[in-house]
VOGU-3710 file (C-alpha; in Angstrom, 3 decimals, decimal comma):
1> xxxxxxxxxx> 15,691/41,562/-37,147  12,288/42,719/-35,849  12,556/45,674/-33,552  11,020/45,207/-30,053  8,895/48,180/-28,984  8,530/49,259/-25,358  4,900/48,143/-25,454  5,890/44,645/-26,606  8,492/44,359/-23,864  6,027/45,464/-21,208
11> xxxxxxxxxx> 3,418/42,966/-22,411  5,905/40,078/-22,383  7,132/40,944/-18,901  3,579/41,028/-17,596  2,923/37,537/-18,931  6,094/36,189/-17,295  5,170/37,747/-13,950  1,631/36,346/-14,131  2,937/32,848/-14,827  5,427/33,119/-11,983
21> xxxxxxxxxx> 2,671/34,257/-9,638  0,535/31,230/-10,511  3,485/28,893/-9,841  3,991/30,461/-6,404  0,314/30,033/-5,581  0,367/26,377/-6,671  3,458/25,696/-4,579  1,880/27,338/-1,548  -1,095/24,968/-1,626  0,575/21,703/-2,578
31> xxxxxxxxxx> 4,038/22,108/-1,166  3,363/21,994/2,539  1,435/23,438/5,491  1,212/27,162/4,849  3,152/29,542/7,082  0,962/32,546/6,308  -2,637/33,612/6,837  -3,765/34,913/3,458  -5,901/32,475/1,440  -4,682/32,386/-2,152
41> xxxxxxxxxx> -6,198/30,685/-5,233  -5,695/26,929/-5,232  -5,392/24,274/-7,900  -6,877/21,490/-5,778  -9,960/19,529/-6,770  -12,483/20,697/-4,171  -14,418/23,906/-4,522  -16,155/26,062/-1,923  -19,418/24,167/-2,349  -17,716/20,898/-1,353
51> xxxxxxxxxx> -17,712/19,277/-4,809  -14,841/16,898/-5,514  -13,110/15,553/-8,565  -14,061/12,046/-9,641  -12,255/9,250/-7,822  -12,134/5,499/-8,094  -14,304/3,471/-5,744  -12,509/2,848/-2,472  -12,456/3,164/1,294  -13,614/6,551/2,490
61> xxxxxxxxxx> -11,440/8,578/4,830  -12,338/10,709/7,812  -12,756/13,861/5,771  -14,882/12,245/3,077  -12,280/11,544/0,395  -12,056/8,264/-1,481  -9,137/6,060/-0,518  -8,129/5,307/-4,107  -6,164/7,672/-6,331  -7,994/10,199/-8,547
71> xxxxxxxxxx> -8,990/8,939/-11,975  -6,626/10,126/-14,698  -7,750/13,451/-16,141  -7,604/14,681/-19,709  -5,649/17,879/-20,417  -8,986/19,676/-20,741  -10,118/18,478/-17,295  -6,793/19,528/-15,790  -7,192/22,970/-17,307  -10,599/23,266/-15,634
81> xxxxxxxxxx> -9,133/22,277/-12,262  -6,589/25,087/-12,396  -9,450/27,582/-12,611  -10,920/26,529/-9,248  -10,278/28,600/-6,150  -9,870/27,697/-2,511  -12,993/28,221/-0,394  -13,520/31,726/0,910  -13,211/31,585/4,677  -14,623/33,643/7,481
91> xxxxxxxxxx> -11,955/34,860/9,885  -12,175/33,016/13,205  -10,199/33,104/16,443  -11,501/30,217/18,502  -10,664/26,881/20,076  -12,199/23,827/18,395  -12,060/20,095/19,025  -11,921/17,027/16,805  -15,333/15,347/17,016  -14,639/11,936/15,427
101> xxxxxxxxxx> -11,955/9,269/15,429  -8,805/9,420/13,250  -9,609/12,672/11,441  -7,235/13,764/8,666  -5,268/17,010/9,007  -4,244/18,175/5,534  -1,754/20,534/3,940  -4,428/22,207/1,813  -8,208/22,722/1,781  -8,929/19,728/-0,436
111> xxxxxxxxxx> -9,718/16,047/-0,168  -6,677/15,162/-2,290  -4,223/17,343/-0,361  -1,441/15,528/1,492  -2,333/14,227/4,954  -0,077/15,629/7,664  -1,435/13,454/10,471  -4,589/11,922/11,902  -5,990/13,277/15,166  -8,115/11,584/17,811
121> xxxxxxxxxx> -11,474/12,684/19,160  -11,141/15,527/21,640  -7,870/16,944/20,234  -7,787/20,719/20,733  -6,891/23,060/17,851  -6,986/26,808/17,183  -9,223/27,727/14,227  -8,462/30,905/12,279  -10,643/30,405/9,203  -13,965/28,724/8,473
131> xxxxxxxxxx> -16,049/27,684/5,470  -18,815/25,102/5,266  -16,415/22,582/3,755  -13,010/23,363/5,329  -11,507/24,993/8,400  -8,044/26,530/8,662  -6,345/25,483/11,912  -2,996/25,634/13,628  -1,334/22,264/14,163  2,140/22,364/15,745
141> xxxxxxxxxx> 2,525/26,036/14,741  1,674/25,277/11,117  -1,418/26,353/9,193  -3,279/23,265/8,016  -6,832/22,247/7,133  -9,532/19,969/8,551  -12,969/19,184/7,126  -15,353/21,468/9,053  -17,882/18,716/9,747  -15,384/17,017/12,083
151> xxxxxxxxxx> -14,814/20,070/14,309  -16,873/21,341/17,203  -16,547/24,228/19,660  -17,850/22,029/22,498  -15,340/19,595/23,929  -16,584/16,042/23,177  -16,515/13,172/25,619  -13,323/11,135/25,578  -13,565/7,442/24,870  -11,939/6,247/28,078
161> xxxxxxxxxx> -13,093/4,680/31,293  -12,031/7,828/33,132  -14,387/9,927/31,014  -17,344/8,047/32,422  -15,971/8,046/35,929  -14,739/4,484/35,444  -18,027/3,159/36,789  -20,833/1,236/35,129  -23,876/-0,157/36,874  -25,626/-3,265/35,639
171> xxxxxxxxxx> -29,240/-2,269/36,188  -30,468/-5,809/35,762  -32,260/-8,111/33,374  -35,353/-7,016/31,465  -37,880/-9,430/30,014  -40,720/-8,864/27,584  -43,807/-7,416/29,265  -46,869/-9,040/27,623  -48,820/-5,792/28,100  -46,483/-3,822/25,819
181> xxxxxxxxxx> -47,793/-2,918/22,384  -47,000/-5,607/19,775  -45,668/-8,010/22,449  -48,392/-10,515/21,608  -46,978/-10,931/18,086  -43,794/-12,492/19,534  -43,407/-16,287/19,577  -40,002/-16,640/21,328  -39,661/-14,416/24,370  -38,434/-16,274/27,438
191> xxxxxxxxxx> -34,987/-14,654/27,285  -33,822/-11,474/29,001  -31,997/-8,377/27,835  -29,528/-6,621/30,171  -29,464/-2,878/30,862  -26,177/-1,152/31,727  -25,993/2,416/33,014  -23,033/4,753/32,724  -22,342/6,479/36,030  -19,951/9,272/35,115
201> xxxxxxxxxx> -20,240/13,037/34,943  -20,807/12,798/31,186  -23,870/10,526/31,455  -26,264/11,437/28,657  -29,462/9,821/29,937  -29,950/8,113/26,596  -30,339/4,355/26,189  -28,997/2,659/23,071  -30,316/-0,832/22,339  -27,466/-2,913/20,897
211> xxxxxxxxxx> -28,874/-5,982/19,189  -26,359/-8,677/18,157  -28,098/-10,245/15,169  -29,096/-13,933/15,185  -28,158/-16,160/18,146  -31,540/-17,721/19,032  -31,476/-21,497/18,879  -34,593/-22,880/17,216  -35,485/-19,452/15,853  -35,376/-20,537/12,221
221> xxxxxxxxxx> -38,109/-23,145/12,769  -40,658/-20,610/14,061  -42,467/-17,953/12,041  -43,936/-14,617/13,084  -46,171/-12,105/11,317  -44,257/-9,737/8,992  -46,456/-6,677/9,597  -48,717/-5,783/12,521  -51,665/-5,326/10,153  -51,128/-8,683/8,443
231> xxxxxxxxxx> -50,284/-7,231/5,025  -47,635/-8,975/2,896  -43,973/-7,992/2,571  -43,356/-5,420/-0,155  -39,720/-6,375/-0,922  -37,760/-9,583/-1,169  -34,892/-10,584/1,108  -34,436/-13,615/3,335  -38,243/-13,809/3,057  -39,810/-13,319/-0,374
241> xxxxxxxxxx> -42,020/-10,372/-1,271  -45,696/-11,252/-0,801  -45,140/-13,389/2,302  -47,132/-12,572/5,437  -44,908/-14,515/7,861  -41,133/-14,701/8,257  -38,591/-16,729/10,228  -38,649/-15,540/13,843  -34,823/-15,318/14,002  -32,593/-16,624/11,231
251> xxxxxxxxxx> -29,411/-18,522/12,052  -27,279/-16,158/9,932  -24,507/-16,941/7,462  -20,911/-18,142/7,825  -17,902/-16,018/6,924  -15,430/-17,272/4,336  -13,221/-18,632/7,133  -16,124/-20,625/8,613  -16,889/-18,283/11,530  -20,596/-18,024/12,306
261> xxxxxxxxxx> -22,081/-14,555/11,780  -23,786/-14,808/15,190  -20,375/-15,031/16,905  -19,097/-11,945/15,109  -22,216/-9,881/15,777  -21,923/-10,788/19,463  -18,259/-9,729/19,588  -19,193/-6,493/17,794  -22,032/-5,816/20,237  -19,737/-6,177/23,253
271> xxxxxxxxxx> -17,181/-3,783/21,757  -19,874/-1,232/20,925  -21,355/-1,547/24,413  -18,039/-0,609/26,027  -17,507/2,342/23,692  -20,997/3,719/24,254  -20,761/3,352/28,030  -17,425/5,191/28,002  -19,126/8,065/26,185  -21,923/8,283/28,729
281> xxxxxxxxxx> -24,686/6,327/26,989  -26,674/3,640/28,772  -26,852/0,375/26,829  -29,579/-2,239/26,552  -27,843/-5,446/25,447  -30,266/-7,804/23,720  -27,787/-10,659/23,684  -24,599/-11,355/25,666  -24,232/-15,072/25,017  -24,418/-17,488/22,103
291> xxxxxxxxxx> -28,126/-18,059/22,692  -30,898/-15,748/23,857  -34,517/-16,802/23,499  -35,833/-13,565/22,022  -37,203/-13,400/18,495  -36,973/-10,340/16,272  -40,324/-8,972/17,414  -39,472/-9,430/21,115  -36,126/-7,678/20,590  -37,856/-4,796/18,834
301> xxxxxxxxxx> -40,562/-4,403/21,480  -37,948/-4,402/24,247  -36,128/-1,593/22,427  -39,387/0,294/21,893  -40,079/0,364/25,613  -36,636/0,575/27,210  -34,385/2,426/24,735  -34,099/5,673/22,790  -32,818/3,957/19,632  -32,272/0,421/18,341
311> xxxxxxxxxx> -29,234/-0,796/16,370  -29,217/-4,375/15,057  -25,768/-5,569/13,959  -25,359/-7,831/10,929  -23,070/-8,772/8,039  -24,505/-9,367/4,558  -24,450/-12,773/2,812  -22,799/-11,466/-0,380  -19,159/-12,222/-1,239  -17,958/-8,981/-2,849
321> xxxxxxxxxx> -16,652/-7,180/0,245  -19,056/-4,419/-0,710  -18,857/-2,414/2,503  -21,295/-1,183/5,132  -24,890/-0,041/4,606  -28,179/0,073/6,475  -31,575/-1,308/5,538  -33,732/1,709/4,683  -37,513/1,899/4,609  -38,826/1,017/1,127
331> xxxxxxxxxx> -40,224/3,967/-0,795  -43,574/2,263/-1,288  -46,658/4,229/-0,265  -48,540/1,320/1,292  -45,593/0,417/3,515  -44,668/3,955/4,542  -48,346/4,575/5,254  -48,640/1,609/7,648  -48,236/2,211/11,387  -45,905/2,308/13,180
341> xxxxxxxxxx> -43,753/2,777/10,051  -45,635/5,918/8,997  -44,821/7,750/12,226  -41,193/6,683/12,524  -39,561/5,877/9,161  -37,876/9,273/8,877  -36,292/8,747/12,324  -35,011/5,372/11,157  -33,346/7,015/8,164  -31,812/9,769/10,324
351> xxxxxxxxxx> -30,242/7,162/12,610  -28,984/5,100/9,675  -27,510/8,111/7,884  -25,618/9,174/11,018  -24,265/5,673/11,602  -22,986/5,553/8,023  -21,420/9,006/8,445  -19,667/7,780/11,582  -18,341/4,682/9,823  -17,217/6,711/6,840
361> xxxxxxxxxx> -15,424/9,072/9,193  -13,139/6,310/10,484  -12,349/4,982/7,017  -14,826/2,109/6,726  -15,757/1,177/3,171  -19,350/2,145/2,398  -21,566/0,368/-0,124  -23,187/2,632/-2,726  -24,930/5,533/-0,947  -24,927/3,672/2,363
371> xxxxxxxxxx> -28,432/2,225/2,284  -30,580/-0,460/0,668  -34,382/-0,600/0,732  -35,723/-3,582/2,668  -39,002/-4,500/4,340  -37,892/-5,907/7,713  -39,825/-7,273/10,675  -37,726/-5,039/12,925  -38,641/-1,857/11,065  -42,294/-2,897/10,760
381> xxxxxxxxxx> -42,717/-2,972/14,549  -40,315/-0,204/15,676  -41,576/2,881/17,520  -38,109/4,314/18,270  -35,373/5,174/15,732  -34,288/1,743/14,549  -31,968/0,263/11,910  -30,490/-3,014/10,796  -26,927/-2,116/9,793  -24,844/-4,476/7,652
391> xxxxxxxxxx> -21,160/-3,939/8,502  -19,719/-5,848/5,560  -20,245/-9,296/4,097  -18,889/-12,867/4,065  -15,399/-11,922/2,933  -14,978/-8,792/5,071  -12,230/-8,555/7,672  -13,772/-9,332/11,062  -10,600/-9,342/13,153  -10,582/-7,701/16,583
401> xxxxxxxxxx> -8,785/-4,677/15,147  -11,399/-4,285/12,417  -14,265/-4,612/14,891  -12,669/-1,929/17,048  -12,627/0,503/14,097  -16,263/-0,342/13,348  -17,118/0,264/16,992  -15,537/3,719/16,872  -17,499/4,610/13,757  -20,808/3,371/15,150
411> xxxxxxxxxx> -20,274/5,217/18,441  -19,424/8,384/16,487  -22,665/7,947/14,538  -24,718/7,562/17,723  -23,233/10,772/19,111  -23,964/12,655/15,896  -27,548/11,355/15,845  -28,347/12,557/19,360  -26,502/15,857/18,802  -28,775/16,776/15,871
//
């Protein structure tokens, strides 16, 4: 029998202790909310720079993770994961608040760590550690983790009538003023928009134009100029590339169950109006009934002159349930060089990106990177931050509960846009 030397015994013992230490570390991260302060190495799939392991396409959660399960990893990939470490955190001792709806609280600093609970906007937590990607917080006397982007040190407005003082003033109807810039390009403009003002202590003095897409009888039989300078469209869409005129207001599509898109956009607009007013924003409602005689140019010019941003609500005509996205400004020099696009297209993108971030934060499925290039009449005439946002397509769930979630995400996005 081979004789064991003292050196061999010491080496073997060291290896056993090292392996045991790694098992303890792994259990500390994956086995539950930690009861201690020290940050130890982690085996989870998110590193300090916020990178994540590959996941299947799915609904995104409030801390940015994909809703589907991680793709199966090879043994080599798994070995690489075990080498990752938890993010280094700055020590903090401060009160923070949840700044979005239904934010995940997790057992570890990773997008695939178990969710302990979901917290509402305004929930107060104590933060003891911070990195750009994750924050360590106390939740019910346990150490847990929340994505840092959904925490703020300033208490956000609550989404209740009480938060806005329970009072809203209808400031009255607003029609198109023919002296306003670009007003003379409109062909249908006898209708009126309605301005509502929040009257609470949290009033933000910002007006959001909420534009329920479609809903203008006779609009599809009238055409208006695509661009103020008369140049042709640079992308296809409901109107082909190369056209110089487009339908003044299309009638929209029908959902798979036969519901008209115009009815759903109107329901969505009313929900969003209430949520924005509760948060202290004033709201310019383009349409509050099945028919308003305002074409796309008139709607845009009203927003230009009476609002701080313009959000047009739509659903796409595809049938793949592809998720939400906004129509971005085409990356074509001639179009981005045309006024008013040249002076405002970056603002349009900032608004769209924040709206998508808000929707993603409440778990709404997002299509691709959240945007699709499109030359739109709305964008071509907008002088305030302005987007057409597609909240799904023909086969998407458009129940009241679903619209409420969408409303929360859009309102979150508006708040993030004006906070930046």
